[in-house]
matplotlib code that plots the C-alpha trace (Angstrom):
import matplotlib.pyplot as plt

x = [-33.8, -37.2, -39.7, -41.2, -45.7, -47.9, -50.2, -53.9, -54.6, -57.4, -60.4, -60.3, -62.3, -63.5, -61.6, -63.3, -65.7, -64.8, -67.1, -69.5, -69.8, -72.5, -71.9, -72.9, -70.6, -72.6, -71.8, -70.1, -68.8, -66.1, -67.3, -68.3, -71.5, -73.2, -76.9, -79.2, -82.5, -84.2, -88.0, -89.5, -85.6, -84.3, -82.1, -84.0, -81.5, -77.7, -75.3, -71.9, -69.8, -71.6, -69.2, -70.9, -71.0, -69.3, -73.1, -73.7, -76.2, -75.5, -77.7, -79.9, -82.4, -86.0, -85.1, -82.6, -80.4, -80.5, -79.3, -77.4, -75.1, -75.2, -76.8, -76.1, -76.4, -79.3, -81.0, -80.4, -81.8, -84.8, -85.0, -84.7, -86.8, -89.4, -88.5, -88.6, -91.8, -93.6, -92.0, -91.4, -93.5, -92.0, -88.5, -85.6, -82.6, -79.2, -76.9, -72.9, -70.1, -67.7, -64.0, -62.6, -61.5, -59.9, -56.3, -54.4, -52.5, -54.5, -56.7, -58.7, -58.5, -54.3, -51.3, -48.9, -45.5, -43.9, -39.6, -37.0, -36.8, -39.9, -39.3, -40.9, -40.7, -42.9, -45.9, -49.3, -52.8, -55.2, -58.4, -61.6, -63.1, -60.5, -59.3, -55.4, -53.7, -49.7, -49.6, -51.8, -49.6, -46.3, -48.0, -48.9, -45.1, -43.9, -43.8, -41.1, -37.2, -35.6, -33.8, -36.7, -37.6, -41.3, -41.3, -40.1, -41.9, -41.6, -45.3, -44.8, -47.8, -47.8, -50.5, -52.2, -49.5, -46.8, -45.6, -45.0, -46.7, -45.0, -45.4, -43.9, -45.7, -45.0, -46.0, -44.7, -47.3, -50.4, -49.5, -47.8, -50.1, -53.2, -52.7, -54.7, -54.9, -51.4, -52.1, -54.0, -55.7, -53.5, -54.2, -53.2, -49.5, -48.5, -44.9, -44.1, -40.7, -39.6, -36.0, -33.3, -32.7, -29.2, -27.8]
y = [-63.3, -63.6, -61.0, -62.1, -62.7, -60.3, -61.5, -60.1, -58.3, -60.6, -59.0, -56.9, -58.3, -56.3, -57.1, -59.0, -56.7, -56.5, -58.0, -55.9, -53.6, -52.9, -52.5, -52.2, -55.3, -58.3, -61.9, -64.3, -67.7, -68.5, -65.8, -66.7, -64.9, -65.2, -65.7, -65.6, -65.6, -63.6, -64.3, -62.3, -61.0, -64.5, -66.9, -69.2, -69.9, -69.3, -69.9, -68.1, -69.3, -70.0, -70.5, -69.7, -72.5, -72.4, -72.5, -69.3, -70.9, -71.5, -74.1, -73.2, -74.3, -74.7, -73.2, -75.4, -74.7, -70.9, -68.7, -65.6, -64.9, -61.3, -60.2, -57.4, -58.2, -55.8, -57.8, -61.0, -59.9, -59.1, -62.7, -64.7, -62.5, -62.8, -66.8, -67.3, -65.6, -69.5, -70.7, -68.3, -65.4, -61.9, -63.1, -61.0, -62.0, -61.0, -61.3, -60.4, -60.9, -63.5, -63.8, -66.4, -69.1, -71.5, -72.9, -72.1, -75.2, -76.8, -74.9, -76.6, -73.7, -74.4, -72.6, -69.6, -69.5, -66.5, -66.0, -63.6, -60.4, -61.3, -62.1, -65.5, -66.9, -70.0, -70.9, -69.4, -70.3, -69.2, -68.2, -69.5, -65.7, -66.4, -63.0, -63.3, -60.2, -59.6, -57.6, -59.3, -62.7, -60.8, -59.2, -62.9, -64.1, -61.4, -58.5, -57.0, -56.5, -53.4, -54.0, -55.0, -54.1, -53.4, -51.8, -55.3, -58.2, -61.2, -63.1, -66.5, -68.6, -72.1, -72.9, -76.3, -76.5, -76.6, -73.3, -70.5, -66.9, -63.9, -60.6, -57.5, -56.2, -52.5, -52.1, -48.8, -47.7, -49.0, -46.8, -43.8, -43.3, -45.6, -47.9, -51.2, -53.1, -53.7, -55.4, -58.7, -61.5, -64.5, -68.2, -71.4, -72.4, -68.7, -67.9, -64.4, -63.4, -60.3, -59.2, -57.2, -54.4, -53.1, -49.9]
z = [-120.1, -121.3, -120.2, -117.1, -117.8, -116.2, -113.6, -114.0, -110.8, -108.5, -108.0, -104.4, -101.5, -98.6, -95.5, -92.8, -90.4, -86.9, -84.5, -83.0, -85.5, -87.8, -91.2, -94.8, -95.4, -97.3, -96.0, -98.1, -97.8, -95.4, -92.6, -89.1, -87.6, -84.4, -83.7, -80.7, -80.2, -76.8, -76.2, -73.0, -72.2, -72.1, -74.0, -76.1, -79.1, -78.6, -81.8, -80.9, -84.1, -87.4, -90.4, -94.0, -96.3, -100.1, -100.8, -98.8, -95.9, -92.2, -90.5, -87.6, -84.8, -86.3, -89.5, -90.6, -93.7, -94.7, -97.0, -95.9, -98.9, -100.1, -97.1, -94.4, -90.9, -90.9, -93.7, -92.1, -88.7, -90.2, -92.3, -89.0, -86.9, -89.3, -89.8, -86.0, -85.4, -86.6, -83.8, -80.8, -79.2, -80.4, -80.6, -80.7, -82.9, -82.6, -85.4, -85.2, -86.8, -84.8, -85.0, -86.2, -84.4, -86.1, -85.7, -88.5, -88.7, -91.3, -93.9, -96.8, -99.0, -99.1, -97.9, -99.8, -98.6, -97.7, -98.1, -98.2, -95.9, -93.3, -89.4, -90.0, -93.6, -94.5, -95.1, -94.4, -94.5, -96.3, -94.3, -94.8, -96.9, -99.5, -99.5, -98.2, -99.7, -100.5, -97.5, -95.3, -95.5, -94.8, -91.7, -90.7, -91.7, -88.6, -90.8, -93.2, -92.4, -92.2, -95.0, -96.9, -100.9, -100.9, -104.3, -105.7, -104.4, -106.4, -106.7, -108.3, -109.1, -110.5, -113.6, -114.5, -117.3, -115.6, -115.8, -113.4, -113.9, -112.0, -111.0, -109.2, -106.6, -105.8, -102.1, -101.3, -104.1, -102.1, -99.1, -100.9, -103.6, -102.4, -105.1, -103.9, -106.9, -106.0, -102.7, -105.1, -103.3, -103.2, -104.3, -102.8, -103.6, -104.4, -103.4, -101.8, -101.9, -100.4, -101.8, -99.7, -100.9, -102.0, -100.1]

ax = plt.figure().add_subplot(projection="3d")
ax.plot(x, y, z, "-o")
ax.set_aspect("equal")
plt.show()
């Protein structure tokens, strides 16, 4: 049997920050933010869920298209406060991360397929942030069965030339040794196969 080519490890993307927590995380395409502007204690503008576009922008009332990519929440808050002062008196701008309310049934970013010893094998939609890892995909597939072999998960990726590139991922190493590079970022049409452990 010919040797299996190794797939280059994908660049890690930090997980989406939990809503309600101010962090130093940078805004990036695919994330969803909420934004409201108060004047004299009254809410003048309320945007509960604005998805950051592929160009790293959002469209906001009065301001139009605003570039937000690579800014922290605090940096964006400061910029918007300055911008809204042109239209409003002493505006108080509140920005935060918002939960992703998309159904997941249709994903313009594609799907991966999880097979083998998982609770709910099948397709998993790639989220707008496009940072779905092997462990994240398995979690969305209901988690592993008790007989799963976590140190030999097979990732298959179709290439443009029609060949299939494969890689074996050891998720045990992620948990026990902190080898986060093992938990690679998946791409559209990848297949994740969780084999059965042979006792």
